[in-house]
VMD Tcl script that draws the C-alpha trace (Angstrom):
set ca {
  {0.18 0.39 -0.04}
  {1.48 3.55 -1.11}
  {0.10 6.41 0.83}
  {-0.42 10.01 0.01}
  {-0.90 12.68 2.13}
  {-1.60 15.99 1.48}
  {-4.50 18.32 -0.23}
  {-7.21 17.82 -1.89}
  {-8.86 20.87 -3.71}
  {-10.77 22.34 -7.06}
  {-8.81 23.59 -9.50}
  {-11.04 26.42 -11.77}
  {-9.50 26.55 -15.39}
  {-10.40 28.87 -18.02}
  {-12.14 27.77 -20.95}
  {-9.76 29.12 -23.19}
  {-5.83 29.79 -22.40}
  {-5.23 33.25 -20.87}
  {-8.70 33.48 -20.22}
  {-10.37 34.49 -16.71}
  {-14.38 34.13 -17.95}
  {-16.17 30.57 -17.98}
  {-13.90 29.13 -15.12}
  {-14.17 25.07 -15.15}
  {-13.81 23.36 -11.68}
  {-11.41 20.37 -12.17}
  {-10.41 18.18 -9.27}
  {-6.91 18.56 -8.41}
  {-4.19 19.03 -5.85}
  {-0.84 17.69 -6.09}
  {-1.06 14.91 -3.20}
  {-4.47 14.25 -4.82}
  {-3.45 13.87 -7.94}
  {-0.47 11.64 -7.22}
  {-3.17 9.63 -5.67}
  {-5.48 9.57 -8.68}
  {-2.56 8.42 -10.93}
  {-1.67 5.57 -8.62}
  {-5.04 4.25 -8.41}
  {-5.07 4.27 -12.19}
  {-1.95 3.11 -12.83}
  {-3.00 0.01 -10.39}
  {-1.20 0.45 -7.35}
  {-2.72 0.19 -4.07}
  {-3.15 3.19 -2.49}
  {-4.73 5.25 0.27}
  {-5.24 9.02 0.65}
  {-4.46 10.55 3.83}
  {-6.14 14.35 3.91}
  {-9.14 16.26 5.69}
  {-11.83 16.97 2.93}
  {-14.50 19.02 2.82}
  {-18.59 17.89 3.15}
  {-19.31 20.16 0.81}
  {-20.18 19.58 -3.21}
  {-16.47 19.95 -4.21}
  {-15.58 17.58 -1.39}
  {-17.98 14.78 -2.74}
  {-16.80 15.18 -6.04}
  {-12.97 14.86 -4.67}
  {-13.86 12.02 -2.98}
  {-15.83 10.33 -5.86}
  {-12.57 10.92 -8.09}
  {-10.14 9.04 -5.65}
  {-13.22 6.12 -5.12}
  {-12.98 5.70 -8.90}
  {-9.47 5.43 -9.77}
  {-9.22 2.57 -6.92}
  {-8.21 4.62 -3.95}
  {-8.66 3.50 -0.18}
  {-10.63 6.67 1.24}
  {-11.43 4.99 4.48}
  {-9.29 6.84 6.70}
  {-9.76 10.43 4.74}
  {-10.76 13.13 7.74}
  {-14.21 14.86 6.81}
  {-14.96 18.71 7.99}
  {-17.61 21.25 7.42}
  {-14.94 23.53 6.21}
  {-14.93 25.02 2.47}
  {-12.71 23.49 -0.26}
  {-9.45 25.10 -1.00}
  {-9.80 26.87 -4.59}
  {-7.06 27.13 -6.94}
  {-7.54 29.56 -9.58}
  {-5.02 28.55 -12.76}
  {-4.00 30.88 -15.71}
  {-2.69 28.90 -18.39}
  {0.29 30.05 -20.21}
  {1.04 29.96 -24.33}
  {3.26 27.18 -23.59}
  {0.49 25.35 -21.31}
  {2.20 26.04 -18.37}
  {0.17 26.92 -15.63}
  {0.09 29.70 -12.99}
  {-1.91 29.96 -9.60}
  {-3.90 31.97 -6.97}
  {-5.39 30.00 -4.39}
  {-8.32 30.60 -1.71}
  {-7.24 29.03 1.25}
  {-8.75 30.76 4.36}
  {-10.15 28.32 6.59}
  {-10.45 25.31 4.58}
  {-10.63 21.65 5.76}
  {-7.43 19.92 4.12}
  {-5.12 22.88 6.16}
  {-6.70 21.17 9.43}
  {-5.55 17.74 8.65}
  {-4.26 15.98 12.45}
  {-1.52 13.45 12.01}
  {-2.67 9.65 12.85}
  {-1.53 7.78 15.79}
  {0.29 5.51 13.36}
  {0.27 4.09 9.93}
  {-0.75 0.21 9.20}
  {1.98 -2.21 9.21}
  {0.95 -2.90 5.35}
  {2.00 0.89 4.13}
  {5.38 0.48 2.02}
  {5.70 4.15 1.02}
  {4.60 7.77 1.91}
  {4.33 10.81 -0.50}
  {4.17 14.53 0.40}
  {4.04 17.75 -1.14}
  {2.80 21.02 -2.31}
  {0.43 23.50 -0.41}
  {-0.28 20.81 2.45}
  {3.52 21.36 3.72}
  {3.04 25.29 3.92}
  {-0.64 25.91 5.11}
  {-0.26 25.71 9.06}
  {-1.69 23.93 11.68}
  {-2.01 21.17 8.92}
  {1.80 21.59 7.35}
  {3.00 20.56 11.17}
  {0.72 17.66 10.97}
  {1.71 16.42 7.88}
  {5.66 17.02 8.81}
  {4.93 15.05 12.09}
  {3.66 12.26 9.74}
  {6.71 12.10 7.78}
  {9.32 11.99 10.71}
  {7.21 9.25 12.08}
  {7.05 7.60 9.08}
  {10.69 7.76 8.32}
  {11.68 6.78 11.61}
  {9.51 3.51 11.53}
  {11.62 2.81 8.24}
  {8.86 3.40 5.92}
  {10.11 4.67 2.52}
  {9.40 8.52 2.08}
  {8.80 10.45 -1.29}
  {8.62 14.20 -1.48}
  {7.48 16.98 -4.17}
  {8.00 20.15 -2.85}
  {6.08 21.85 -5.95}
  {6.57 25.26 -5.07}
  {3.65 27.55 -5.15}
  {5.60 30.79 -4.32}
  {1.82 32.77 -3.54}
  {1.47 31.00 -0.69}
  {4.90 31.18 0.99}
  {5.05 34.63 2.95}
  {8.62 33.81 4.16}
  {10.64 32.24 1.80}
  {13.80 31.85 3.65}
  {11.99 30.24 6.68}
  {10.56 27.79 4.37}
  {13.87 27.21 2.83}
  {15.24 26.29 5.62}
  {12.08 23.89 6.82}
  {12.65 22.02 3.43}
  {16.25 21.31 4.46}
  {14.86 19.66 7.87}
  {13.04 17.56 5.87}
  {15.69 15.89 3.82}
  {16.80 13.67 6.55}
  {13.39 11.98 6.62}
  {13.01 11.72 3.03}
  {14.33 8.83 0.94}
  {12.93 10.07 -2.79}
  {13.29 13.60 -3.46}
  {11.51 14.59 -6.84}
  {11.21 18.45 -7.73}
  {11.17 20.59 -10.83}
  {13.94 22.63 -12.28}
  {12.21 25.67 -11.20}
  {11.51 24.36 -7.76}
  {15.18 23.44 -7.43}
  {16.36 27.81 -8.78}
  {13.70 28.60 -6.22}
  {15.09 26.36 -3.32}
  {18.74 26.62 -3.99}
  {21.59 23.98 -3.52}
  {22.17 21.14 -5.57}
  {21.56 17.43 -6.16}
  {24.73 16.60 -4.60}
  {23.87 18.89 -1.09}
  {20.31 17.52 -0.96}
  {21.84 13.58 -1.28}
  {24.31 14.48 1.50}
  {21.45 15.61 3.95}
  {19.32 12.56 3.17}
  {17.91 11.47 0.46}
  {18.69 8.03 -1.29}
  {17.66 9.66 -4.81}
  {17.04 13.34 -6.26}
  {15.01 13.40 -9.44}
  {14.67 16.46 -11.27}
  {11.88 17.03 -13.89}
  {12.76 19.31 -17.16}
  {9.52 19.72 -18.96}
  {9.72 18.68 -22.84}
  {13.59 18.18 -21.82}
  {12.95 14.70 -19.97}
  {14.05 13.94 -16.32}
  {17.66 13.52 -14.63}
  {18.34 10.97 -11.16}
  {20.88 11.53 -8.88}
  {21.77 8.87 -6.62}
  {23.91 8.52 -3.44}
  {27.06 6.64 -5.64}
  {27.27 9.68 -7.58}
  {25.25 7.89 -10.75}
  {23.76 10.64 -13.06}
  {20.47 8.85 -14.96}
  {18.93 11.09 -17.96}
  {16.07 10.28 -20.24}
  {14.87 12.84 -22.90}
  {10.93 13.92 -23.03}
  {8.47 12.34 -24.80}
  {7.18 14.36 -27.57}
  {3.15 15.64 -27.23}
  {0.88 17.96 -28.41}
  {0.53 20.35 -24.80}
  {-2.70 21.00 -24.01}
  {-1.47 22.19 -20.58}
  {0.93 21.02 -17.94}
  {-1.35 20.81 -14.89}
  {-1.11 17.49 -12.85}
  {2.28 16.54 -15.18}
  {4.72 16.58 -12.07}
  {2.05 14.66 -10.00}
  {1.91 12.39 -12.48}
  {5.68 11.70 -12.43}
  {5.29 11.18 -8.61}
  {2.97 8.02 -8.99}
  {4.78 7.13 -11.96}
  {8.48 6.74 -9.98}
  {6.35 5.07 -6.94}
  {4.39 2.84 -9.24}
  {7.44 1.77 -11.13}
  {9.49 1.37 -7.66}
  {6.90 -0.74 -6.06}
  {6.46 -3.10 -9.29}
  {10.72 -3.85 -8.80}
  {10.57 -3.98 -5.31}
  {12.61 -1.13 -4.49}
  {10.97 0.55 -2.18}
  {13.79 1.19 0.17}
  {17.25 2.82 -0.04}
  {18.75 -0.24 -0.70}
  {16.15 -0.97 -3.45}
  {17.23 2.15 -5.27}
  {20.73 1.51 -4.77}
  {20.50 -1.65 -6.66}
  {18.59 0.05 -9.66}
  {21.67 0.33 -11.68}
  {21.79 2.55 -15.20}
  {19.36 -0.31 -16.66}
  {16.65 -0.20 -14.17}
  {17.08 4.02 -13.33}
  {16.83 4.50 -17.35}
  {13.17 2.06 -17.61}
  {11.61 3.95 -14.30}
  {12.34 7.63 -16.01}
  {11.09 6.76 -19.42}
  {8.07 4.78 -17.95}
  {7.23 8.60 -15.86}
  {7.79 10.63 -18.89}
  {5.65 8.93 -21.06}
  {3.11 8.83 -18.31}
  {3.46 12.78 -17.88}
  {3.18 13.22 -21.61}
  {-0.19 11.50 -21.60}
  {-1.18 13.80 -18.94}
  {-0.19 16.97 -20.60}
  {-1.91 15.67 -23.92}
  {-5.47 16.69 -22.57}
  {-6.76 19.37 -20.37}
  {-6.54 19.24 -16.82}
  {-5.05 16.87 -14.31}
  {-5.85 13.84 -16.24}
  {-3.54 11.13 -15.34}
  {-3.20 7.76 -17.45}
  {-4.59 4.42 -17.22}
  {-2.21 1.36 -17.08}
  {-3.44 0.30 -20.53}
  {-2.73 3.50 -22.09}
  {1.03 3.25 -21.57}
  {3.94 0.74 -22.36}
  {4.79 -1.58 -19.56}
  {7.36 -0.96 -17.50}
}
mol new
graphics top color blue
foreach p $ca { graphics top sphere $p radius 0.5 }
foreach p [lrange $ca 0 end-1] q [lrange $ca 1 end] { graphics top cylinder $p $q radius 0.2 }
display resetview
């Protein structure tokens, strides 16, 4: 079982690129998209969050259930659902503004412990910024890591939600000893500062950097670097592409029985290349359609 912990929200996406009139609601949130992608790929997955009882919250839960994701541990509340207004650029990239005050997902409380069958926990995005939930997710990350559970982190920086960048950067560094796999975009890497070598020295066993259409690169503790190009695709938008990469990496590692520091170390060049190519293909499918619509297993070649 792979647990995904973090926010579920509604993306309000313009009908036409750059337009603000006629916003369409789409199910979203980085962790939510990762959970849906895992379920569609066929990985046993569970979602841990606090979800509103409003109409948006019900739709979010329905989306998880439709993808085969376990929602039995989702906390519920009367607070409203977080909204993210997306502006789509000419290249398909998305920028966001958020409505987060008093919303359900930021009131998440950490469970006492995770079930023994949990093999990995994935974290990221708004959930690690907005208090008091951020501290609860951080607590879950540290307790899972202390138990030897594989932890994955995608910071997925949303600068509009970070009032003190230096404080966030310091907090990010404090998470690294509890992280097994760090995945981040080139843009996030530049904003955070540092290098893959510095991050690896602080804790993670591997760092994967996404470079949009230019592909993905993995850096490992032994100094190896593994890179693959992006998959050619007509981009509609990039919403959910990075989240799909998260899911594809976790799904591929689980299939290889490599959800551990030792497993990552033993992948080797062939294993890493196959894993990264699979993630690139999965992300390309997501980019080929509007909103965060990750692929199903039958839409991809095998691992």
